[in-house]
N, CA, C and O of each residue as an XYZ file, in Angstrom:
824
protein
N     160.798     81.517    167.998
C     160.761     82.449    169.117
C     161.129     83.851    168.646
O     162.163     84.062    168.013
N     160.263     84.801    168.970
C     160.561     86.180    168.605
C     161.742     86.702    169.400
O     161.856     86.449    170.599
N     162.612     87.424    168.734
C     163.745     88.045    169.411
C     163.591     89.555    169.425
O     164.573     90.290    169.319
N     162.348     90.016    169.557
C     162.082     91.437    169.637
C     161.188     91.722    170.837
O     160.368     90.890    171.225
N     161.352     92.897    171.416
C     160.477     93.354    172.487
C     160.105     94.811    172.205
O     160.748     95.490    171.404
N     159.061     95.269    172.877
C     158.583     96.635    172.700
C     158.464     97.300    174.062
O     157.953     96.701    175.009
N     158.936     98.535    174.162
C     158.791     99.321    175.390
C     158.257    100.696    174.997
O     158.937    101.472    174.325
N     157.036    100.982    175.423
C     156.293    102.170    175.000
C     156.417    103.280    176.044
O     156.395    103.022    177.248
N     156.545    104.500    175.569
C     156.762    105.655    176.458
C     158.006    105.405    177.298
O     157.983    105.536    178.522
N     159.071    105.048    176.633
C     160.326    104.676    177.294
C     161.454    105.522    176.722
O     161.931    105.268    175.616
N     161.877    106.526    177.479
C     162.980    107.373    177.024
C     164.305    106.908    177.611
O     165.350    107.109    176.992
N     164.288    106.281    178.805
C     165.536    105.877    179.450
C     166.098    104.579    178.867
O     167.308    104.360    178.915
N     165.245    103.723    178.323
C     165.562    102.393    177.782
C     166.031    101.414    178.862
O     166.527    100.336    178.533
N     165.885    101.762    180.130
C     166.340    100.873    181.205
C     165.632     99.519    181.162
O     166.231     98.488    181.471
N     164.371     99.527    180.781
C     163.603     98.286    180.759
C     164.173     97.273    179.768
O     164.153     96.070    180.027
N     164.680     97.756    178.638
C     165.077     96.843    177.568
C     166.543     96.443    177.616
O     166.946     95.517    176.913
N     167.341     97.111    178.420
C     168.782     96.887    178.376
C     169.202     95.441    178.640
O     170.078     94.944    177.932
N     168.625     94.735    179.626
C     169.040     93.333    179.807
C     168.702     92.450    178.620
O     169.431     91.507    178.310
N     167.595     92.756    177.956
C     167.191     91.977    176.777
C     168.152     92.214    175.614
O     168.582     91.273    174.947
N     168.477     93.465    175.386
C     169.389     93.813    174.289
C     170.756     93.173    174.506
O     171.419     92.776    173.549
N     171.175     93.073    175.765
C     172.492     92.511    176.080
C     172.625     91.058    175.652
O     173.739     90.572    175.457
N     171.493     90.349    175.499
C     171.565     88.938    175.084
C     171.051     88.743    173.660
O     170.758     87.619    173.254
N     170.943     89.836    172.901
C     170.656     89.695    171.481
C     169.258     90.046    171.017
O     168.960     89.926    169.829
N     168.384     90.482    171.931
C     167.067     90.921    171.493
C     167.156     92.274    170.789
O     168.054     93.070    171.060
N     166.233     92.514    169.903
C     166.066     93.826    169.271
C     164.900     94.512    169.977
O     163.806     93.954    170.060
N     165.131     95.719    170.485
C     164.125     96.410    171.279
C     163.602     97.645    170.557
O     164.374     98.446    170.030
N     162.298     97.786    170.542
C     161.640     98.974    170.010
C     161.248     99.860    171.187
O     160.458     99.449    172.037
N     161.791    101.068    171.242
C     161.469    102.017    172.306
C     160.775    103.230    171.686
O     161.381    103.989    170.930
N     159.506    103.395    172.017
C     158.704    104.460    171.419
C     158.482    105.547    172.457
O     157.957    105.278    173.537
N     158.874    106.764    172.138
C     158.677    107.884    173.062
C     158.736    109.185    172.289
O     159.556    109.349    171.385
N     157.868    110.099    172.649
C     157.821    111.386    171.959
C     159.079    112.209    172.224
O     159.356    113.174    171.511
N     159.852    111.820    173.268
C     161.085    112.542    173.594
C     162.282    112.091    172.762
O     163.317    112.757    172.769
N     162.162    110.976    172.045
C     163.228    110.585    171.133
C     163.199    111.506    169.914
O     162.149    112.066    169.602
N     164.318    111.676    169.222
C     164.302    112.475    167.987
C     163.254    111.954    167.016
O     163.050    110.743    166.938
N     162.592    112.817    166.285
C     161.546    112.370    165.352
C     162.072    111.330    164.363
O     163.227    111.376    163.940
N     161.206    110.407    164.013
C     161.578    109.384    163.056
C     162.020    108.104    163.732
O     161.754    107.880    164.913
N     162.699    107.268    162.964
C     163.145    105.955    163.448
C     164.653    105.857    163.265
O     165.175    106.033    162.164
N     165.344    105.571    164.367
C     166.795    105.407    164.328
C     167.169    104.170    165.117
O     166.658    103.951    166.216
N     168.058    103.359    164.564
C     168.463    102.136    165.257
C     169.950    102.161    165.546
O     170.767    102.470    164.679
N     170.280    101.828    166.781
C     171.690    101.694    167.151
C     171.810    100.779    168.369
O     170.991    100.824    169.287
N     172.831     99.966    168.349
C     173.152     99.069    169.468
C     171.964     98.218    169.907
O     171.744     98.013    171.100
N     171.207     97.729    168.936
C     170.124     96.818    169.245
C     168.815     97.455    169.650
O     167.849     96.749    169.939
N     168.763     98.795    169.679
C     167.538     99.491    170.069
C     167.035    100.330    168.904
O     167.781    101.113    168.317
N     165.767    100.157    168.581
C     165.106    100.987    167.570
C     164.409    102.126    168.305
O     163.413    101.916    168.997
N     164.940    103.320    168.147
C     164.364    104.503    168.792
C     163.313    105.100    167.868
O     163.622    105.514    166.750
N     162.075    105.144    168.337
C     160.988    105.704    167.547
C     160.523    106.984    168.235
O     159.955    106.941    169.326
N     160.767    108.117    167.591
C     160.325    109.400    168.128
C     158.919    109.700    167.650
O     158.731    110.262    166.572
N     157.923    109.323    168.456
C     156.540    109.467    168.023
C     155.613    109.497    169.231
O     155.932    108.972    170.298
N     154.476    110.114    169.037
C     153.393    110.074    170.012
C     152.749    108.693    169.907
O     152.290    108.299    168.835
N     152.716    107.965    171.008
C     152.224    106.587    170.976
C     150.802    106.497    170.444
O     150.403    105.451    169.932
N     150.033    107.571    170.554
C     148.646    107.543    170.084
C     148.562    107.444    168.563
O     147.538    107.039    168.012
N     149.648    107.818    167.894
C     149.616    107.839    166.432
C     150.654    106.919    165.811
O     150.906    106.978    164.608
N     151.261    106.062    166.641
C     152.278    105.139    166.133
C     151.623    103.827    165.704
O     150.852    103.232    166.457
N     151.934    103.392    164.505
C     151.444    102.118    163.995
C     152.611    101.128    163.922
O     153.555    101.365    163.168
N     152.576    100.049    164.665
C     153.682     99.092    164.630
C     153.829     98.467    163.242
O     152.837     98.312    162.530
N     155.041     98.111    162.854
C     155.215     97.372    161.603
C     154.374     96.102    161.618
O     154.261     95.459    162.662
N     153.792     95.731    160.507
C     152.885     94.573    160.491
C     153.555     93.263    160.873
O     152.885     92.341    161.338
N     154.866     93.168    160.685
C     155.557     91.910    161.014
C     156.164     91.921    162.417
O     156.895     90.996    162.774
N     155.877     92.947    163.216
C     156.420     93.013    164.567
C     155.583     92.137    165.501
O     154.424     92.442    165.785
N     156.180     91.057    165.968
C     155.519     90.109    166.873
C     156.406     89.942    168.104
O     157.141     88.959    168.199
N     156.353     90.875    169.042
C     157.304     90.855    170.150
C     157.082     89.709    171.123
O     155.979     89.180    171.258
N     158.160     89.344    171.792
C     158.091     88.328    172.834
C     157.607     88.924    174.145
O     157.121     88.206    175.019
N     157.741     90.243    174.281
C     157.328     90.920    175.510
C     157.045     92.383    175.175
O     157.643     92.953    174.263
N     156.122     92.978    175.930
C     155.790     94.390    175.710
C     155.523     95.065    177.044
O     154.883     94.493    177.926
N     156.019     96.284    177.181
C     155.789     97.061    178.394
C     155.467     98.493    177.990
O     155.850     98.942    176.910
N     154.765     99.205    178.859
C     154.419    100.599    178.577
C     154.453    101.392    179.867
O     154.053    100.916    180.929
N     154.945    102.624    179.743
C     155.121    103.505    180.889
C     154.542    104.885    180.588
O     155.283    105.867    180.575
N     153.228    104.982    180.346
C     152.639    106.268    179.977
C     152.864    107.317    181.060
O     152.866    106.986    182.246
N     153.053    108.576    180.673
C     153.337    109.640    181.647
C     152.270    109.709    182.731
O     151.076    109.562    182.471
N     152.741    109.937    183.963
C     151.829    109.912    185.101
C     151.583    111.298    185.703
O     150.780    111.434    186.627
N     152.258    112.316    185.194
C     152.209    113.637    185.823
C     150.786    114.133    186.040
O     150.481    114.717    187.080
N     149.923    113.904    185.071
C     148.559    114.408    185.164
C     147.565    113.350    185.626
O     146.353    113.550    185.540
N     148.087    112.206    186.123
C     147.215    111.119    186.566
C     147.445    110.727    188.017
O     146.505    110.323    188.701
N     148.681    110.840    188.499
C     149.036    110.340    189.825
C     148.267    111.077    190.914
O     148.145    112.302    190.877
N     147.751    110.326    191.884
C     146.999    110.956    192.967
C     147.907    111.801    193.855
O     147.421    112.660    194.590
N     149.223    111.569    193.797
C     150.145    112.395    194.584
C     150.114    113.851    194.137
O     150.505    114.743    194.890
N     149.646    114.096    192.902
C     149.553    115.469    192.406
C     148.128    115.966    192.299
O     147.845    116.912    191.563
N     147.227    115.324    193.036
C     145.797    115.638    192.907
C     145.481    117.094    193.224
O     144.543    117.661    192.662
N     146.252    117.703    194.115
C     145.952    119.087    194.490
C     146.160    120.065    193.338
O     145.712    121.210    193.398
N     146.854    119.599    192.272
C     147.082    120.467    191.120
C     146.147    120.157    189.950
O     146.191    120.844    188.929
N     145.305    119.137    190.085
C     144.435    118.734    188.981
C     143.573    119.888    188.472
O     143.456    120.098    187.264
N     142.976    120.629    189.392
C     142.048    121.676    188.976
C     142.748    122.755    188.163
O     142.201    123.245    187.176
N     143.959    123.127    188.575
C     144.673    124.184    187.858
C     145.163    123.717    186.492
O     145.345    124.531    185.587
N     145.380    122.396    186.336
C     145.832    121.867    185.048
C     144.709    121.819    184.031
O     144.951    121.929    182.829
N     143.490    121.658    184.502
C     142.348    121.653    183.594
C     142.020    120.271    183.069
O     142.794    119.324    183.209
N     140.838    120.184    182.456
C     140.339    118.903    181.962
C     141.141    118.364    180.794
O     141.264    117.148    180.641
N     141.688    119.240    179.969
C     142.392    118.768    178.777
C     143.656    117.993    179.136
O     143.994    117.013    178.474
N     144.355    118.432    180.186
C     145.549    117.702    180.614
C     145.172    116.296    181.064
O     145.855    115.330    180.724
N     144.089    116.178    181.826
C     143.637    114.873    182.288
C     143.196    113.996    181.120
O     143.563    112.823    181.047
N     142.412    114.560    180.212
C     141.903    113.763    179.098
C     143.037    113.300    178.185
O     143.007    112.176    177.684
N     144.028    114.151    177.967
C     145.158    113.756    177.121
C     145.958    112.632    177.777
O     146.372    111.683    177.110
N     146.174    112.747    179.097
C     146.928    111.715    179.800
C     146.200    110.372    179.751
O     146.826    109.328    179.567
N     144.887    110.403    179.914
C     144.109    109.165    179.834
C     144.141    108.611    178.420
O     144.176    107.395    178.231
N     144.131    109.490    177.425
C     144.181    109.055    176.034
C     145.496    108.331    175.739
O     145.501    107.304    175.059
N     146.606    108.861    176.247
C     147.909    108.209    176.053
C     147.929    106.852    176.757
O     148.410    105.865    176.200
N     147.407    106.810    177.980
C     147.334    105.544    178.712
C     146.505    104.531    177.922
O     146.891    103.370    177.787
N     145.369    104.981    177.405
C     144.506    104.088    176.637
C     145.187    103.552    175.395
O     145.028    102.378    175.061
N     145.951    104.398    174.701
C     146.681    103.947    173.511
C     147.720    102.896    173.880
O     147.918    101.922    173.153
N     148.385    103.102    175.022
C     149.386    102.130    175.469
C     148.732    100.783    175.777
O     149.261     99.734    175.410
N     147.584    100.816    176.449
C     146.856     99.588    176.763
C     146.477     98.848    175.483
O     146.659     97.634    175.384
N     145.952     99.580    174.508
C     145.514     98.949    173.262
C     146.673     98.277    172.534
O     146.514     97.187    171.985
N     147.837     98.923    172.528
C     148.991     98.344    171.844
C     149.481     97.083    172.550
O     149.672     96.044    171.918
N     149.683     97.181    173.869
C     150.204     96.035    174.606
C     149.238     94.853    174.498
O     149.662     93.713    174.309
N     147.953     95.131    174.619
C     146.962     94.064    174.525
C     146.944     93.444    173.129
O     146.810     92.228    172.991
N     147.080     94.275    172.095
C     147.027     93.780    170.719
C     148.220     92.899    170.378
O     148.094     91.990    169.557
N     149.368     93.146    170.986
C     150.544     92.320    170.687
C     150.319     90.873    171.111
O     150.870     89.961    170.495
N     149.532     90.651    172.139
C     149.193     89.288    172.546
C     150.256     88.559    173.346
O     150.030     87.427    173.772
N     151.394     89.169    173.558
C     152.474     88.548    174.323
C     152.357     88.958    175.790
O     151.572     89.851    176.109
N     153.113     88.333    176.686
C     153.127     88.814    178.064
C     153.580     90.278    178.107
O     154.476     90.685    177.369
N     152.950     91.051    178.978
C     153.323     92.449    179.080
C     152.492     93.170    180.118
O     151.603     92.588    180.739
N     152.791     94.447    180.300
C     152.078     95.243    181.294
C     152.103     96.718    180.901
O     152.911     97.155    180.081
N     151.191     97.463    181.515
C     151.197     98.922    181.453
C     151.361     99.416    182.880
O     150.663     98.963    183.787
N     152.290    100.352    183.076
C     152.679    100.799    184.412
C     152.195    102.216    184.682
O     152.139    103.044    183.773
N     151.851    102.488    185.921
C     151.556    103.835    186.409
C     151.644    103.802    187.929
O     151.478    102.743    188.534
N     151.902    104.938    188.548
C     151.815    104.962    190.009
C     150.350    104.914    190.436
O     149.462    104.779    189.594
N     150.098    105.021    191.719
C     148.720    105.101    192.192
C     148.083    106.321    191.537
O     148.553    107.443    191.727
N     147.021    106.111    190.771
C     146.506    107.184    189.933
C     145.005    107.080    189.747
O     144.360    106.164    190.256
N     144.464    108.036    189.010
C     143.024    108.036    188.744
C     142.623    106.952    187.753
O     141.433    106.723    187.536
N     143.599    106.283    187.150
C     143.285    105.220    186.194
C     142.436    104.129    186.841
O     141.568    103.549    186.189
N     142.682    103.849    188.121
C     141.901    102.821    188.807
C     140.417    103.141    188.794
O     139.584    102.235    188.784
N     140.078    104.434    188.795
C     138.674    104.849    188.757
C     138.132    104.888    187.342
O     136.980    104.526    187.108
N     138.951    105.325    186.395
C     138.483    105.494    185.022
C     138.559    104.212    184.188
O     137.841    104.081    183.197
N     139.409    103.276    184.573
C     139.608    102.053    183.792
C     139.267    100.836    184.645
O     138.137    100.349    184.606
N     140.225    100.347    185.407
C     139.996     99.249    186.342
C     141.150     99.217    187.326
O     142.185     99.848    187.107
N     140.970     98.487    188.395
C     142.028     98.389    189.386
C     143.221     97.623    188.794
O     143.037     96.750    187.945
N     144.434     97.946    189.237
C     145.605     97.242    188.696
C     145.630     95.779    189.112
O     145.014     95.390    190.104
N     146.347     94.984    188.346
C     146.498     93.569    188.666
C     147.563     93.333    189.724
O     147.458     92.402    190.523
N     148.595     94.182    189.730
C     149.704     94.018    190.669
C     150.196     95.380    191.131
O     150.020     96.385    190.442
N     150.820     95.401    192.310
C     151.529     96.583    192.785
C     152.870     96.139    193.363
O     153.029     94.998    193.799
N     153.827     97.058    193.359
C     155.123     96.767    193.972
C     155.811     98.072    194.335
O     155.418     99.145    193.875
N     156.834     97.970    195.159
C     157.755     99.058    195.441
C     159.135     98.656    194.940
O     159.460     97.469    194.934
N     159.955     99.615    194.520
C     161.300     99.251    194.055
C     162.090     98.424    195.065
O     162.902     97.586    194.671
N     161.866     98.647    196.363
C     162.601     97.879    197.369
C     162.220     96.403    197.351
O     162.936     95.580    197.921
N     161.109     96.052    196.711
C     160.752     94.635    196.565
C     161.695     93.907    195.622
O     161.748     92.677    195.613
N     162.451     94.678    194.817
C     163.338     94.090    193.802
C     164.764     94.634    193.898
O     165.479     94.716    192.900
N     165.163     95.005    195.119
C     166.577     95.319    195.332
C     166.966     96.774    195.308
O     168.107     97.098    195.637
N     166.062     97.675    194.932
C     166.376     99.107    194.947
C     165.846     99.699    196.255
O     164.643     99.627    196.503
N     166.699    100.280    197.097
C     166.320    100.597    198.482
C     165.488    101.871    198.654
O     165.847    102.741    199.447
N     164.396    101.983    197.926
C     163.489    103.109    198.130
C     162.062    102.669    197.822
O     161.830    101.600    197.258
N     161.132    103.502    198.198
C     159.719    103.188    198.001
C     159.116    104.109    196.947
O     159.452    105.291    196.863
N     158.235    103.551    196.161
C     157.412    104.291    195.210
C     156.360    103.299    194.716
O     156.600    102.537    193.779
N     155.207    103.319    195.350
C     154.196    102.323    195.010
C     153.823    102.446    193.544
O     153.438    103.513    193.066
N     153.947    101.330    192.844
C     153.754    101.298    191.402
C     152.704    100.250    191.057
O     152.698     99.152    191.615
N     151.824    100.599    190.136
C     150.734     99.713    189.726
C     151.001     99.163    188.325
O     151.551     99.850    187.464
N     150.604     97.925    188.120
C     150.743     97.282    186.817
C     149.405     96.696    186.379
O     148.717     96.031    187.153
N     149.056     96.955    185.132
C     147.907     96.322    184.496
C     148.479     95.264    183.556
O     149.230     95.586    182.635
N     148.126     94.012    183.786
C     148.783     92.886    183.120
C     148.015     92.423    181.892
O     146.789     92.515    181.834
N     148.770     91.917    180.900
C     148.195     91.398    179.652
C     148.993     90.174    179.218
O     150.150     90.003    179.601
N     148.360     89.329    178.416
C     149.051     88.182    177.843
C     149.575     87.188    178.852
O     150.562     86.498    178.594
N     148.921     87.107    180.002
C     149.355     86.146    181.009
C     150.522     86.594    181.869
O     151.132     85.774    182.556
N     150.847     87.894    181.843
C     151.969     88.379    182.654
C     151.725     88.114    184.132
O     150.646     88.383    184.659
N     152.752     87.579    184.789
C     152.763     87.394    186.234
C     154.018     88.058    186.800
O     155.034     88.169    186.113
N     153.940     88.488    188.030
C     155.075     89.178    188.643
C     156.262     88.236    188.833
O     156.075     87.065    189.163
N     157.468     88.734    188.628
C     158.653     87.928    188.954
C     158.793     87.784    190.469
O     158.198     88.545    191.232
N     159.578     86.808    190.889
C     159.823     86.607    192.314
C     160.460     87.849    192.922
O     161.336     88.472    192.322
N     160.015     88.193    194.098
C     160.530     89.382    194.772
C     161.796     89.057    195.557
O     161.972     87.941    196.044
N     162.670     90.045    195.670
C     163.919     89.916    196.425
C     164.075     91.193    197.250
O     164.909     92.040    196.929
N     163.276     91.335    198.311
C     163.167     92.617    199.003
C     164.414     93.024    199.793
O     165.164     92.190    200.301
N     164.598     94.345    199.870
C     165.637     94.936    200.711
C     164.986     96.039    201.542
O     163.867     96.465    201.258
N     165.689     96.488    202.555
C     165.181     97.585    203.374
C     165.164     98.879    202.563
O     166.136     99.179    201.869
N     164.087     99.645    202.637
C     164.011    100.909    201.883
C     164.760    102.034    202.593
O     164.155    102.993    203.071
N     166.076    101.904    202.653
C     166.893    102.845    203.430
C     166.877    104.262    202.863
O     167.188    105.215    203.577
N     166.521    104.410    201.592
C     166.468    105.742    200.979
C     165.073    106.352    201.033
O     164.848    107.459    200.545
N     164.141    105.617    201.631
C     162.791    106.136    201.785
C     162.123    106.425    200.448
O     162.353    105.731    199.458
N     161.298    107.457    200.438
C     160.586    107.840    199.220
C     161.405    108.885    198.461
O     160.986    110.032    198.303
N     162.578    108.461    197.999
C     163.529    109.426    197.442
C     163.009    110.144    196.207
O     163.381    111.292    195.963
N     162.147    109.487    195.413
C     161.642    110.114    194.199
C     160.764    111.330    194.519
O     160.782    112.327    193.798
N     159.999    111.230    195.609
C     159.138    112.346    195.978
C     159.921    113.482    196.639
O     159.444    114.615    196.710
N     161.120    113.173    197.117
C     161.928    114.172    197.798
C     162.905    114.881    196.867
O     163.655    115.753    197.307
N     162.905    114.520    195.595
C     163.823    115.161    194.649
C     163.522    116.652    194.524
O     162.356    117.034    194.418
N     164.542    117.496    194.533
C     164.302    118.928    194.348
C     163.894    119.230    192.912
O     164.194    118.447    192.011
N     163.219    120.346    192.684
C     162.837    120.712    191.314
C     164.057    120.841    190.409
O     165.079    121.396    190.812
N     163.949    120.330    189.190
C     165.006    120.453    188.195
C     164.427    120.084    186.844
O     163.365    119.464    186.787
N     165.101    120.452    185.737
C     164.610    120.077    184.411
C     164.526    118.567    184.201
O     163.743    118.100    183.374
N     165.332    117.794    184.946
C     165.377    116.352    184.787
C     164.499    115.612    185.789
O     164.456    114.382    185.769
N     163.802    116.323    186.658
C     163.084    115.677    187.746
C     162.040    114.676    187.240
O     161.987    113.540    187.709
N     161.218    115.098    186.290
C     160.161    114.216    185.791
C     160.751    112.970    185.146
O     160.233    111.868    185.326
N     161.844    113.145    184.390
C     162.458    111.997    183.719
C     163.053    111.020    184.733
O     162.908    109.806    184.592
N     163.727    111.559    185.759
C     164.340    110.702    186.768
C     163.284    109.960    187.579
O     163.462    108.789    187.913
N     162.190    110.637    187.892
C     161.139    110.000    188.673
C     160.433    108.892    187.897
O     159.924    107.938    188.487
N     160.404    109.021    186.592
C     159.677    108.042    185.786
C     160.539    106.868    185.335
O     160.018    105.906    184.771
N     161.855    106.930    185.575
C     162.724    105.857    185.096
C     162.400    104.530    185.776
O     162.189    104.483    186.988
N     162.363    103.469    185.005
C     162.046    102.145    185.518
C     163.094    101.704    186.536
O     164.288    101.773    186.244
N     162.685    101.254    187.721
C     163.660    100.751    188.695
C     164.469     99.596    188.105
O     163.908     98.646    187.557
N     165.790     99.692    188.225
C     166.658     98.699    187.602
C     166.429     97.286    188.100
O     166.459     96.339    187.315
N     166.199     97.132    189.408
C     165.988     95.802    189.960
C     164.747     95.136    189.399
O     164.753     93.937    189.121
N     163.675     95.912    189.231
C     162.452     95.357    188.672
C     162.650     94.989    187.205
O     162.210     93.926    186.769
N     163.312     95.865    186.439
C     163.571     95.573    185.029
C     164.368     94.280    184.882
O     164.068     93.458    184.017
N     165.384     94.100    185.727
C     166.205     92.889    185.660
C     165.399     91.654    186.042
O     165.568     90.588    185.450
N     164.519     91.801    187.039
C     163.720     90.656    187.483
C     162.735     90.217    186.399
O     162.528     89.021    186.195
N     162.137     91.171    185.713
C     161.222     90.831    184.620
C     161.974     90.099    183.513
O     161.484     89.112    182.965
N     163.165     90.591    183.192
C     163.962     89.908    182.166
C     164.295     88.483    182.577
O     164.199     87.564    181.763
N     164.685     88.290    183.828
C     165.056     86.945    184.290
C     163.869     85.987    184.190
O     164.048     84.803    183.901
N     162.662     86.494    184.427
C     161.478     85.633    184.375
C     161.059     85.330    182.947
O     160.659     84.206    182.642
N     161.146     86.325    182.065
C     160.618     86.158    180.709
C     161.703     86.077    179.640
O     161.639     85.198    178.781
N     162.674     86.944    179.663
C     163.697     86.948    178.627
C     164.734     85.872    178.793
O     165.056     85.169    177.835
N     165.271     85.723    180.004
C     166.328     84.739    180.230
C     165.803     83.329    180.000
O     166.517     82.484    179.460
N     164.565     83.066    180.403
C     163.973     81.742    180.189
C     163.869     81.429    178.704
O     164.148     80.309    178.275
N     163.462     82.436    177.916
C     163.354     82.228    176.471
C     164.715     81.956    175.847
O     164.840     81.109    174.962
N     165.735     82.676    176.311
C     167.079     82.470    175.761
C     167.568     81.062    176.070
O     168.121     80.396    175.196
N     167.372     80.599    177.302
C     167.828     79.265    177.686
C     167.059     78.188    176.923
O     167.643     77.196    176.488
N     165.745     78.385    176.761
C     164.942     77.425    176.021
C     165.410     77.318    174.574
O     165.525     76.227    174.015
N     165.678     78.491    173.982
C     166.136     78.516    172.580
C     167.497     77.838    172.458
O     167.758     77.148    171.473
N     168.366     78.029    173.450
C     169.724     77.477    173.380
C     169.716     75.960    173.457
O     170.633     75.314    172.951
N     168.689     75.376    174.085
C     168.655     73.931    174.238
C     167.809     73.241    173.200
O     167.717     72.014    173.199
N     167.177     74.009    172.302
C     166.353     73.409    171.248
C     167.199     72.571    170.288
O     166.667     71.992    169.341
């Protein structure tokens, strides 16, 4: 059983934290990490553009996830598409495409995430959608997942979205884009319980 996972376009590392806590080694690739490769506390931080990152040949992860930037893809920002120009759109699609190719090539269960976006028109419709309140975080933000390697959604544990669409209501700040893109903690934990925790228990009883 592989004890490694990969999380692409992941600067917060929220997705991998439950896995690392039980002994997995996590590869987090994001252009916002310092250039190069640095490992600490079970996480390998790779500061690289995912389009040009080549995984080590012996990396066979048990799970893979990707969170390509949505700023130039999300339909919520469609009114700004024209002013951003074609190059912003093409670059965003290129990053999304690179993430898809990597997750698919790993062959393990995994997904590529984006909000409601133009990807559905340029690629294909998502396999699953959810809101953070479906997994215990009391706000809404419709999120789409493109599934690979047999990935299925974890069981939902819904709560009332008492905070509403808090991500869209955030005031402008240097951290706004990063905060809006952070993986909802409840969903990250639910994915781990379905895929990571099961693997740990299976390994422990072998």
